[in-house]
Every structure is written in C-alpha cells, then in structure tokens.
Biopython code that builds the backbone (N, CA, C, O; Angstrom):
import numpy as np
from Bio.PDB.StructureBuilder import StructureBuilder

atoms = [
    (1, "MET", "N", (215.412, 157.995, 160.265)),
    (1, "MET", "CA", (216.252, 158.022, 159.078)),
    (1, "MET", "C", (216.560, 159.474, 158.715)),
    (1, "MET", "O", (215.689, 160.341, 158.786)),
    (2, "LEU", "N", (217.787, 159.722, 158.334)),
    (2, "LEU", "CA", (218.182, 161.070, 157.947)),
    (2, "LEU", "C", (217.670, 161.399, 156.555)),
    (2, "LEU", "O", (217.741, 160.572, 155.646)),
    (3, "THR", "N", (217.156, 162.607, 156.393)),
    (3, "THR", "CA", (216.771, 163.091, 155.070)),
    (3, "THR", "C", (218.018, 163.652, 154.387)),
    (3, "THR", "O", (219.072, 163.769, 155.012)),
    (4, "GLN", "N", (217.895, 163.998, 153.103)),
    (4, "GLN", "CA", (219.036, 164.593, 152.408)),
    (4, "GLN", "C", (219.462, 165.898, 153.068)),
    (4, "GLN", "O", (220.652, 166.198, 153.157)),
    (5, "THR", "N", (218.478, 166.675, 153.534)),
    (5, "THR", "CA", (218.797, 167.923, 154.237)),
    (5, "THR", "C", (219.552, 167.630, 155.522)),
    (5, "THR", "O", (220.510, 168.325, 155.861)),
    (6, "ASP", "N", (219.113, 166.592, 156.241)),
    (6, "ASP", "CA", (219.798, 166.206, 157.470)),
    (6, "ASP", "C", (221.225, 165.743, 157.193)),
    (6, "ASP", "O", (222.143, 166.058, 157.950)),
    (7, "VAL", "N", (221.407, 164.997, 156.106)),
    (7, "VAL", "CA", (222.740, 164.513, 155.750)),
    (7, "VAL", "C", (223.651, 165.701, 155.471)),
    (7, "VAL", "O", (224.768, 165.756, 155.985)),
    (8, "ARG", "N", (223.189, 166.651, 154.662)),
    (8, "ARG", "CA", (223.999, 167.840, 154.354)),
    (8, "ARG", "C", (224.332, 168.592, 155.639)),
    (8, "ARG", "O", (225.481, 168.980, 155.849)),
    (9, "SER", "N", (223.357, 168.795, 156.478)),
    (9, "SER", "CA", (223.570, 169.509, 157.733)),
    (9, "SER", "C", (224.588, 168.783, 158.615)),
    (9, "SER", "O", (225.449, 169.414, 159.229)),
    (10, "THR", "N", (224.485, 167.468, 158.671)),
    (10, "THR", "CA", (225.416, 166.671, 159.473)),
    (10, "THR", "C", (226.830, 166.774, 158.923)),
    (10, "THR", "O", (227.780, 166.966, 159.682)),
    (11, "VAL", "N", (226.977, 166.648, 157.608)),
    (11, "VAL", "CA", (228.304, 166.747, 156.989)),
    (11, "VAL", "C", (228.904, 168.123, 157.258)),
    (11, "VAL", "O", (230.069, 168.223, 157.642)),
    (12, "LEU", "N", (228.130, 169.175, 157.062)),
    (12, "LEU", "CA", (228.639, 170.534, 157.291)),
    (12, "LEU", "C", (229.028, 170.746, 158.748)),
    (12, "LEU", "O", (230.049, 171.370, 159.037)),
    (13, "SER", "N", (228.225, 170.232, 159.655)),
    (13, "SER", "CA", (228.515, 170.364, 161.077)),
    (13, "SER", "C", (229.804, 169.633, 161.453)),
    (13, "SER", "O", (230.626, 170.156, 162.205)),
    (14, "GLU", "N", (229.968, 168.433, 160.930)),
    (14, "GLU", "CA", (231.175, 167.659, 161.247)),
    (14, "GLU", "C", (232.422, 168.293, 160.632)),
    (14, "GLU", "O", (233.492, 168.274, 161.240)),
    (15, "ILE", "N", (232.290, 168.849, 159.438)),
    (15, "ILE", "CA", (233.421, 169.566, 158.836)),
    (15, "ILE", "C", (233.796, 170.750, 159.718)),
    (15, "ILE", "O", (234.977, 170.982, 159.977)),
    (16, "ASN", "N", (232.805, 171.496, 160.177)),
    (16, "ASN", "CA", (233.076, 172.642, 161.044)),
    (16, "ASN", "C", (233.770, 172.206, 162.331)),
    (16, "ASN", "O", (234.681, 172.885, 162.805)),
    (17, "THR", "N", (233.348, 171.083, 162.897)),
    (17, "THR", "CA", (233.978, 170.564, 164.110)),
    (17, "THR", "C", (235.452, 170.250, 163.866)),
    (17, "THR", "O", (236.312, 170.592, 164.677)),
    (18, "ILE", "N", (235.731, 169.597, 162.742)),
    (18, "ILE", "CA", (237.119, 169.266, 162.396)),
    (18, "ILE", "C", (237.930, 170.545, 162.180)),
    (18, "ILE", "O", (239.066, 170.644, 162.644)),
    (19, "LEU", "N", (237.355, 171.516, 161.485)),
    (19, "LEU", "CA", (238.069, 172.774, 161.234)),
    (19, "LEU", "C", (238.364, 173.515, 162.529)),
    (19, "LEU", "O", (239.442, 174.088, 162.685)),
    (20, "LEU", "N", (237.421, 173.506, 163.451)),
    (20, "LEU", "CA", (237.662, 174.136, 164.752)),
    (20, "LEU", "C", (238.827, 173.459, 165.467)),
    (20, "LEU", "O", (239.643, 174.120, 166.109)),
    (21, "ASP", "N", (238.895, 172.144, 165.350)),
    (21, "ASP", "CA", (239.961, 171.400, 166.004)),
    (21, "ASP", "C", (241.306, 171.636, 165.317)),
    (21, "ASP", "O", (242.323, 171.816, 165.986)),
    (22, "VAL", "N", (241.312, 171.636, 163.989)),
    (22, "VAL", "CA", (242.555, 171.778, 163.226)),
    (22, "VAL", "C", (243.057, 173.219, 163.226)),
    (22, "VAL", "O", (244.248, 173.464, 163.421)),
    (23, "LEU", "N", (242.152, 174.174, 163.008)),
    (23, "LEU", "CA", (242.539, 175.576, 162.847)),
    (23, "LEU", "C", (242.323, 176.424, 164.090)),
    (23, "LEU", "O", (242.764, 177.572, 164.146)),
    (24, "ASP", "N", (241.648, 175.864, 165.085)),
    (24, "ASP", "CA", (241.303, 176.590, 166.311)),
    (24, "ASP", "C", (240.435, 177.812, 166.056)),
    (24, "ASP", "O", (240.424, 178.751, 166.852)),
    (25, "GLU", "N", (239.708, 177.798, 164.942)),
    (25, "GLU", "CA", (238.772, 178.882, 164.663)),
    (25, "GLU", "C", (237.720, 178.384, 163.684)),
    (25, "GLU", "O", (237.946, 177.444, 162.922)),
    (26, "SER", "N", (236.581, 179.029, 163.723)),
    (26, "SER", "CA", (235.511, 178.691, 162.792)),
    (26, "SER", "C", (235.824, 179.317, 161.441)),
    (26, "SER", "O", (236.261, 180.465, 161.368)),
    (27, "THR", "N", (235.603, 178.572, 160.391)),
    (27, "THR", "CA", (235.877, 179.034, 159.039)),
    (27, "THR", "C", (234.609, 178.915, 158.213)),
    (27, "THR", "O", (233.939, 177.883, 158.240)),
    (28, "GLU", "N", (234.282, 179.958, 157.485)),
    (28, "GLU", "CA", (233.130, 179.878, 156.591)),
    (28, "GLU", "C", (233.537, 179.117, 155.344)),
    (28, "GLU", "O", (234.633, 179.302, 154.815)),
    (29, "PHE", "N", (232.636, 178.255, 154.882)),
    (29, "PHE", "CA", (232.913, 177.486, 153.677)),
    (29, "PHE", "C", (231.603, 177.202, 152.964)),
    (29, "PHE", "O", (230.519, 177.301, 153.539)),
    (30, "SER", "N", (231.737, 176.844, 151.686)),
    (30, "SER", "CA", (230.554, 176.513, 150.891)),
    (30, "SER", "C", (230.757, 175.146, 150.251)),
    (30, "SER", "O", (231.828, 174.549, 150.356)),
    (31, "GLY", "N", (229.724, 174.669, 149.595)),
    (31, "GLY", "CA", (229.757, 173.341, 148.999)),
    (31, "GLY", "C", (230.841, 173.146, 147.967)),
    (31, "GLY", "O", (231.376, 172.045, 147.834)),
    (32, "GLY", "N", (231.175, 174.186, 147.238)),
    (32, "GLY", "CA", (232.178, 174.069, 146.192)),
    (32, "GLY", "C", (233.610, 174.123, 146.681)),
    (32, "GLY", "O", (234.539, 173.880, 145.910)),
    (33, "ASP", "N", (233.799, 174.439, 147.949)),
    (33, "ASP", "CA", (235.158, 174.545, 148.487)),
    (33, "ASP", "C", (235.844, 173.184, 148.531)),
    (33, "ASP", "O", (235.246, 172.176, 148.909)),
    (34, "GLU", "N", (237.104, 173.184, 148.138)),
    (34, "GLU", "CA", (237.918, 171.969, 148.189)),
    (34, "GLU", "C", (238.330, 171.728, 149.644)),
    (34, "GLU", "O", (238.681, 172.662, 150.365)),
    (35, "LEU", "N", (238.281, 170.463, 150.060)),
    (35, "LEU", "CA", (238.602, 170.130, 151.443)),
    (35, "LEU", "C", (240.031, 170.534, 151.812)),
    (35, "LEU", "O", (240.267, 171.062, 152.899)),
    (36, "TYR", "N", (240.985, 170.286, 150.907)),
    (36, "TYR", "CA", (242.376, 170.632, 151.227)),
    (36, "TYR", "C", (242.562, 172.139, 151.367)),
    (36, "TYR", "O", (243.401, 172.589, 152.148)),
    (37, "GLU", "N", (241.780, 172.929, 150.613)),
    (37, "GLU", "CA", (241.878, 174.386, 150.720)),
    (37, "GLU", "C", (241.353, 174.878, 152.065)),
    (37, "GLU", "O", (241.744, 175.942, 152.546)),
    (38, "LEU", "N", (240.466, 174.096, 152.661)),
    (38, "LEU", "CA", (239.935, 174.457, 153.974)),
    (38, "LEU", "C", (240.905, 174.112, 155.097)),
    (38, "LEU", "O", (240.733, 174.562, 156.230)),
    (39, "GLY", "N", (241.925, 173.316, 154.785)),
    (39, "GLY", "CA", (242.888, 172.908, 155.802)),
    (39, "GLY", "C", (242.692, 171.487, 156.284)),
    (39, "GLY", "O", (243.285, 171.081, 157.284)),
    (40, "ILE", "N", (241.864, 170.724, 155.582)),
    (40, "ILE", "CA", (241.630, 169.331, 155.963)),
    (40, "ILE", "C", (242.677, 168.461, 155.275)),
    (40, "ILE", "O", (242.620, 168.231, 154.067)),
    (41, "ASN", "N", (243.635, 167.984, 156.071)),
    (41, "ASN", "CA", (244.679, 167.101, 155.552)),
    (41, "ASN", "C", (244.203, 165.649, 155.638)),
    (41, "ASN", "O", (243.058, 165.400, 156.014)),
    (42, "SER", "N", (245.055, 164.702, 155.299)),
    (42, "SER", "CA", (244.637, 163.301, 155.262)),
    (42, "SER", "C", (244.226, 162.779, 156.637)),
    (42, "SER", "O", (243.275, 162.004, 156.738)),
    (43, "LEU", "N", (244.915, 163.183, 157.682)),
    (43, "LEU", "CA", (244.549, 162.746, 159.028)),
    (43, "LEU", "C", (243.204, 163.337, 159.438)),
    (43, "LEU", "O", (242.361, 162.638, 160.001)),
    (44, "ALA", "N", (243.004, 164.608, 159.160)),
    (44, "ALA", "CA", (241.723, 165.251, 159.480)),
    (44, "ALA", "C", (240.593, 164.626, 158.669)),
    (44, "ALA", "O", (239.482, 164.472, 159.175)),
    (45, "LEU", "N", (240.865, 164.264, 157.416)),
    (45, "LEU", "CA", (239.849, 163.615, 156.588)),
    (45, "LEU", "C", (239.477, 162.257, 157.165)),
    (45, "LEU", "O", (238.299, 161.904, 157.205)),
    (46, "ALA", "N", (240.459, 161.499, 157.607)),
    (46, "ALA", "CA", (240.176, 160.198, 158.222)),
    (46, "ALA", "C", (239.297, 160.369, 159.458)),
    (46, "ALA", "O", (238.337, 159.622, 159.645)),
    (47, "ARG", "N", (239.616, 161.335, 160.288)),
    (47, "ARG", "CA", (238.797, 161.607, 161.479)),
    (47, "ARG", "C", (237.389, 162.030, 161.089)),
    (47, "ARG", "O", (236.411, 161.606, 161.706)),
    (48, "LEU", "N", (237.290, 162.867, 160.063)),
    (48, "LEU", "CA", (235.991, 163.333, 159.581)),
    (48, "LEU", "C", (235.139, 162.164, 159.106)),
    (48, "LEU", "O", (233.952, 162.091, 159.427)),
    (49, "LEU", "N", (235.727, 161.256, 158.350)),
    (49, "LEU", "CA", (234.976, 160.111, 157.832)),
    (49, "LEU", "C", (234.500, 159.194, 158.953)),
    (49, "LEU", "O", (233.395, 158.655, 158.885)),
    (50, "ILE", "N", (235.318, 159.014, 159.978)),
    (50, "ILE", "CA", (234.908, 158.209, 161.136)),
    (50, "ILE", "C", (233.724, 158.867, 161.834)),
    (50, "ILE", "O", (232.753, 158.194, 162.180)),
    (51, "GLN", "N", (233.802, 160.177, 162.043)),
    (51, "GLN", "CA", (232.707, 160.907, 162.692)),
    (51, "GLN", "C", (231.436, 160.848, 161.849)),
    (51, "GLN", "O", (230.341, 160.685, 162.389)),
    (52, "LEU", "N", (231.574, 160.978, 160.543)),
    (52, "LEU", "CA", (230.397, 160.949, 159.670)),
    (52, "LEU", "C", (229.757, 159.568, 159.629)),
    (52, "LEU", "O", (228.532, 159.457, 159.587)),
    (53, "GLU", "N", (230.564, 158.524, 159.641)),
    (53, "GLU", "CA", (229.998, 157.172, 159.670)),
    (53, "GLU", "C", (229.213, 156.956, 160.961)),
    (53, "GLU", "O", (228.131, 156.369, 160.944)),
    (54, "ALA", "N", (229.756, 157.429, 162.071)),
    (54, "ALA", "CA", (229.052, 157.299, 163.349)),
    (54, "ALA", "C", (227.757, 158.109, 163.355)),
    (54, "ALA", "O", (226.743, 157.653, 163.882)),
    (55, "ALA", "N", (227.788, 159.298, 162.776)),
    (55, "ALA", "CA", (226.617, 160.183, 162.793)),
    (55, "ALA", "C", (225.528, 159.752, 161.815)),
    (55, "ALA", "O", (224.341, 159.911, 162.099)),
    (56, "THR", "N", (225.925, 159.208, 160.665)),
    (56, "THR", "CA", (224.939, 158.866, 159.632)),
    (56, "THR", "C", (224.577, 157.390, 159.615)),
    (56, "THR", "O", (223.527, 157.009, 159.097)),
    (57, "GLY", "N", (225.435, 156.571, 160.175)),
    (57, "GLY", "CA", (225.177, 155.136, 160.172)),
    (57, "GLY", "C", (225.522, 154.442, 158.864)),
    (57, "GLY", "O", (225.156, 153.284, 158.666)),
    (58, "VAL", "N", (226.215, 155.128, 157.975)),
    (58, "VAL", "CA", (226.606, 154.523, 156.698)),
    (58, "VAL", "C", (228.071, 154.813, 156.384)),
    (58, "VAL", "O", (228.651, 155.797, 156.844)),
    (59, "ASP", "N", (228.643, 153.916, 155.581)),
    (59, "ASP", "CA", (229.992, 154.107, 155.057)),
    (59, "ASP", "C", (229.878, 154.111, 153.540)),
    (59, "ASP", "O", (229.771, 153.047, 152.931)),
    (60, "PRO", "N", (229.898, 155.288, 152.917)),
    (60, "PRO", "CA", (229.697, 155.357, 151.472)),
    (60, "PRO", "C", (230.831, 154.733, 150.664)),
    (60, "PRO", "O", (230.703, 154.551, 149.453)),
    (61, "PHE", "N", (231.924, 154.410, 151.317)),
    (61, "PHE", "CA", (233.079, 153.870, 150.615)),
    (61, "PHE", "C", (233.132, 152.346, 150.682)),
    (61, "PHE", "O", (233.971, 151.729, 150.025)),
    (62, "ALA", "N", (232.252, 151.738, 151.463)),
    (62, "ALA", "CA", (232.235, 150.282, 151.616)),
    (62, "ALA", "C", (231.836, 149.574, 150.325)),
    (62, "ALA", "O", (232.330, 148.483, 150.037)),
    (63, "SER", "N", (230.954, 150.181, 149.553)),
    (63, "SER", "CA", (230.472, 149.556, 148.316)),
    (63, "SER", "C", (231.476, 149.673, 147.182)),
    (63, "SER", "O", (231.323, 149.026, 146.146)),
    (64, "GLU", "N", (232.483, 150.480, 147.365)),
    (64, "GLU", "CA", (233.523, 150.742, 146.371)),
    (64, "GLU", "C", (233.000, 151.445, 145.121)),
    (64, "GLU", "O", (233.705, 151.516, 144.115)),
    (65, "GLU", "N", (231.769, 151.966, 145.170)),
    (65, "GLU", "CA", (231.256, 152.777, 144.064)),
    (65, "GLU", "C", (231.900, 154.158, 144.084)),
    (65, "GLU", "O", (232.070, 154.798, 143.046)),
    (66, "VAL", "N", (232.253, 154.600, 145.283)),
    (66, "VAL", "CA", (232.937, 155.880, 145.473)),
    (66, "VAL", "C", (234.215, 155.592, 146.247)),
    (66, "VAL", "O", (234.206, 154.847, 147.227)),
    (67, "ALA", "N", (235.303, 156.183, 145.801)),
    (67, "ALA", "CA", (236.578, 156.039, 146.510)),
    (67, "ALA", "C", (236.865, 157.325, 147.279)),
    (67, "ALA", "O", (236.474, 158.415, 146.863)),
    (68, "VAL", "N", (237.540, 157.179, 148.384)),
    (68, "VAL", "CA", (237.906, 158.358, 149.170)),
    (68, "VAL", "C", (238.680, 159.344, 148.299)),
    (68, "VAL", "O", (238.536, 160.557, 148.452)),
    (69, "SER", "N", (239.487, 158.834, 147.401)),
    (69, "SER", "CA", (240.281, 159.710, 146.531)),
    (69, "SER", "C", (239.425, 160.497, 145.543)),
    (69, "SER", "O", (239.911, 161.450, 144.933)),
    (70, "ASP", "N", (238.152, 160.111, 145.373)),
    (70, "ASP", "CA", (237.233, 160.855, 144.508)),
    (70, "ASP", "C", (236.679, 162.100, 145.199)),
    (70, "ASP", "O", (236.134, 162.986, 144.540)),
    (71, "ILE", "N", (236.816, 162.168, 146.504)),
    (71, "ILE", "CA", (236.239, 163.256, 147.292)),
    (71, "ILE", "C", (237.199, 164.433, 147.303)),
    (71, "ILE", "O", (238.285, 164.364, 147.877)),
    (72, "ARG", "N", (236.783, 165.504, 146.662)),
    (72, "ARG", "CA", (237.612, 166.707, 146.596)),
    (72, "ARG", "C", (236.966, 167.885, 147.332)),
    (72, "ARG", "O", (237.640, 168.631, 148.041)),
    (73, "SER", "N", (235.667, 168.038, 147.154)),
    (73, "SER", "CA", (234.978, 169.217, 147.694)),
    (73, "SER", "C", (233.974, 168.823, 148.773)),
    (73, "SER", "O", (233.673, 167.648, 148.983)),
    (74, "VAL", "N", (233.478, 169.838, 149.437)),
    (74, "VAL", "CA", (232.423, 169.641, 150.429)),
    (74, "VAL", "C", (231.217, 168.977, 149.763)),
    (74, "VAL", "O", (230.643, 168.039, 150.317)),
    (75, "ASP", "N", (230.831, 169.456, 148.581)),
    (75, "ASP", "CA", (229.687, 168.869, 147.877)),
    (75, "ASP", "C", (229.926, 167.414, 147.493)),
    (75, "ASP", "O", (228.991, 166.614, 147.519)),
    (76, "ASP", "N", (231.157, 167.053, 147.138)),
    (76, "ASP", "CA", (231.476, 165.653, 146.837)),
    (76, "ASP", "C", (231.203, 164.776, 148.052)),
    (76, "ASP", "O", (230.643, 163.686, 147.930)),
    (77, "LEU", "N", (231.599, 165.255, 149.213)),
    (77, "LEU", "CA", (231.408, 164.498, 150.445)),
    (77, "LEU", "C", (229.927, 164.373, 150.774)),
    (77, "LEU", "O", (229.453, 163.298, 151.141)),
    (78, "VAL", "N", (229.204, 165.470, 150.642)),
    (78, "VAL", "CA", (227.756, 165.442, 150.880)),
    (78, "VAL", "C", (227.091, 164.451, 149.929)),
    (78, "VAL", "O", (226.268, 163.641, 150.354)),
    (79, "ALA", "N", (227.441, 164.509, 148.660)),
    (79, "ALA", "CA", (226.834, 163.621, 147.656)),
    (79, "ALA", "C", (227.115, 162.154, 147.968)),
    (79, "ALA", "O", (226.238, 161.308, 147.790)),
    (80, "ALA", "N", (228.309, 161.845, 148.425)),
    (80, "ALA", "CA", (228.655, 160.460, 148.759)),
    (80, "ALA", "C", (227.768, 159.941, 149.885)),
    (80, "ALA", "O", (227.282, 158.811, 149.824)),
    (81, "TYR", "N", (227.557, 160.760, 150.911)),
    (81, "TYR", "CA", (226.726, 160.327, 152.034)),
    (81, "TYR", "C", (225.244, 160.318, 151.676)),
    (81, "TYR", "O", (224.509, 159.444, 152.132)),
    (82, "GLU", "N", (224.797, 161.268, 150.873)),
    (82, "GLU", "CA", (223.400, 161.262, 150.419)),
    (82, "GLU", "C", (223.122, 160.021, 149.586)),
    (82, "GLU", "O", (222.083, 159.382, 149.753)),
    (83, "SER", "N", (224.030, 159.678, 148.700)),
    (83, "SER", "CA", (223.870, 158.496, 147.856)),
    (83, "SER", "C", (223.857, 157.224, 148.698)),
    (83, "SER", "O", (223.038, 156.333, 148.472)),
    (84, "ALA", "N", (224.753, 157.144, 149.656)),
    (84, "ALA", "CA", (224.816, 155.962, 150.519)),
    (84, "ALA", "C", (223.555, 155.830, 151.364)),
    (84, "ALA", "O", (223.059, 154.721, 151.567)),
    (85, "ARG", "N", (223.036, 156.941, 151.855)),
    (85, "ARG", "CA", (221.786, 156.893, 152.637)),
    (85, "ARG", "C", (220.626, 156.468, 151.753)),
    (85, "ARG", "O", (219.775, 155.685, 152.174)),
    (86, "GLY", "N", (220.589, 156.980, 150.529)),
    (86, "GLY", "CA", (219.523, 156.612, 149.601)),
    (86, "GLY", "C", (219.593, 155.154, 149.224)),
    (86, "GLY", "O", (218.565, 154.495, 149.069)),
    (87, "GLY", "N", (220.798, 154.648, 149.076)),
    (87, "GLY", "CA", (220.993, 153.256, 148.705)),
    (87, "GLY", "C", (220.730, 152.295, 149.836)),
    (87, "GLY", "O", (220.526, 151.104, 149.603)),
    (88, "SER", "N", (220.732, 152.797, 151.073)),
    (88, "SER", "CA", (220.518, 151.907, 152.218)),
    (88, "SER", "C", (219.082, 151.910, 152.692)),
    (88, "SER", "O", (218.740, 151.203, 153.640)),
    (89, "ALA", "N", (218.227, 152.707, 152.038)),
    (89, "ALA", "CA", (216.828, 152.794, 152.465)),
    (89, "ALA", "C", (216.020, 151.632, 151.953)),
    (89, "ALA", "O", (214.821, 151.549, 152.220)),
]
sb = StructureBuilder()
sb.init_structure("model")
sb.init_model(0)
sb.init_chain("A")
sb.init_seg("    ")
for serial, (resi, resn, name, xyz) in enumerate(atoms, 1):
    if name == "N":
        sb.init_residue(resn, " ", resi, " ")
    sb.init_atom(name, np.array(xyz, "f"), 0.0, 1.0, " ", f" {name:<3s}", serial, name[0])
structure = sb.get_structure()
C-alpha cells in the first residue's frame, strides 16, 4: 500500500513525465503551482489521470466527492489521491 509520502512522490513523478513529454524539458515546480501554468492542458491532464490511476490503483473522482474541475494545483491533485488512498484502506 502506498503511504502519503509515496502518493506525493508518485504524483510529482507522473507530472514530471507529462511535462517532459509536453514541453520536451524538465521543469521545476512546487505544490502550489497551478497545473495550467505548468503547461498541462486538458489532454495532458487526462493522460496524467490515467497514469496516476494505474500507478496508485485508485480513481479519486469515482466517488464524486472530488471533481476533476476542482483540481487546480499540484497540491490539489496530491490531496485528491491521498484522500482516495486513505478512503480505500
């Protein structure tokens, strides 16, 4: 089972993978950064969510407690997956 630290690390790693693919370069970012400011458009976000579901084994949006449209920042995304992992334990 992934710990909260593992979830954060996984989310950050997957974001970096998407950014490398979209921007062709590594970009430094922090938890407060908005996803759109990093260059993650709707298609990249969809790909990111698919990768995160595969990596974490959860879909935080299935319960409808969190909507994809609620996710603005890196920390929002981390919190959604941490909450979903906690709720599935």
